C-alpha positions as CSV (number, residue, x, y, z in Angstrom):
1,I,-66.3,-24.6,-10.6
2,G,-63.6,-22.3,-11.3
3,S,-64.4,-19.9,-8.7
4,E,-64.8,-22.6,-6.1
5,F,-61.3,-23.8,-7.1
6,C,-59.9,-20.4,-6.4
7,N,-61.6,-20.1,-3.1
8,F,-60.0,-23.4,-2.1
9,L,-56.5,-22.2,-3.1
10,S,-56.8,-19.0,-1.2
11,T,-58.2,-20.7,1.9
12,V,-55.3,-23.1,1.6
13,L,-52.6,-20.4,1.4
14,S,-54.1,-18.5,4.0
15,F,-54.0,-21.3,6.6
16,K,-50.4,-22.0,5.5
17,L,-49.6,-18.4,6.2
18,I,-51.2,-18.4,9.4
19,N,-49.4,-21.5,10.6
20,K,-46.3,-19.8,9.6
21,F,-46.8,-16.6,11.6
22,D,-47.8,-18.5,14.3
23,K,-44.7,-20.7,14.6
24,A,-42.6,-17.5,14.3
25,E,-44.8,-16.2,17.2
26,L,-45.8,-12.9,15.3
27,L,-49.6,-13.3,16.1
28,N,-48.8,-12.4,19.6
29,T,-47.6,-9.0,18.6
30,F,-49.1,-8.3,15.2
31,T,-52.6,-8.8,13.4
32,Y,-52.7,-11.0,10.3
33,K,-53.5,-7.7,8.3
34,K,-50.4,-5.8,9.8
35,I,-48.0,-8.8,8.9
36,M,-49.4,-9.0,5.5
37,S,-48.9,-5.2,4.9
38,I,-45.3,-5.5,6.1
39,L,-44.7,-8.3,3.4
40,K,-46.3,-6.2,0.9
41,R,-44.0,-3.4,1.5
42,A,-40.8,-5.5,1.6
43,K,-39.3,-4.7,-1.7
44,Q,-35.4,-4.9,-2.6
45,A,-33.7,-3.2,-5.4
46,R,-30.1,-3.2,-6.9
47,I,-28.0,-0.5,-5.9
48,N,-25.0,0.7,-7.8
49,S,-22.7,-2.0,-6.7
50,G,-25.1,-4.5,-7.8
51,D,-26.2,-5.8,-4.1
52,W,-29.8,-6.2,-3.3
53,Q,-30.8,-3.8,-0.5
54,L,-34.1,-3.3,1.2
55,I,-36.1,-0.3,0.5
56,N,-38.0,2.1,3.2
57,M,-37.9,-0.7,5.8
58,N,-37.9,0.1,9.6
59,P,-35.9,-2.2,12.1
60,S,-39.2,-3.5,13.5
61,Q,-40.1,-4.5,9.9
62,V,-36.8,-6.1,9.3
63,K,-37.1,-8.1,12.5
64,V,-40.4,-9.4,11.3
65,L,-38.7,-10.5,8.0
66,Q,-35.8,-12.2,9.9
67,K,-38.5,-14.1,12.0
68,L,-40.1,-15.5,9.0
69,S,-36.7,-16.7,7.5
70,L,-37.0,-14.1,4.6
71,L,-33.7,-12.3,5.6
72,P,-30.7,-13.7,7.2
73,Q,-30.4,-13.2,10.9
74,D,-27.8,-10.5,12.4
75,E,-25.0,-11.9,13.7
76,V,-24.7,-11.4,17.3
77,P,-21.1,-10.7,18.4
78,T,-19.7,-13.0,20.9
79,K,-19.5,-11.6,24.7
80,R,-16.1,-11.3,26.1
81,S,-15.3,-11.3,29.7
82,P,-13.8,-8.0,30.8
83,G,-10.2,-7.3,31.4
84,R,-7.2,-8.3,29.1
85,P,-7.2,-11.4,27.2
86,K,-5.3,-14.4,28.6
87,K,-1.7,-15.0,27.3
88,N,-1.4,-18.2,25.1
89,V,1.8,-19.8,26.1
């Protein structure tokens, strides 16, 4: 009975992960195994200042974590029109 319960839990968790990956549209570019390996490698450590920083992650892996809402999104600077700004009168 215990092993069947563990199998049931792993099945439920796997399907929840697959649904989350599908909503983030990650399964279009990555396999399930690749996404799981990225999640396995995602580690943070405290540096001298006390802030948490990711260890040994490439930018593509950071984008995967951002799509899954595990990291905050990068703020995109607002586009300005070319030329001088208008004077406020």
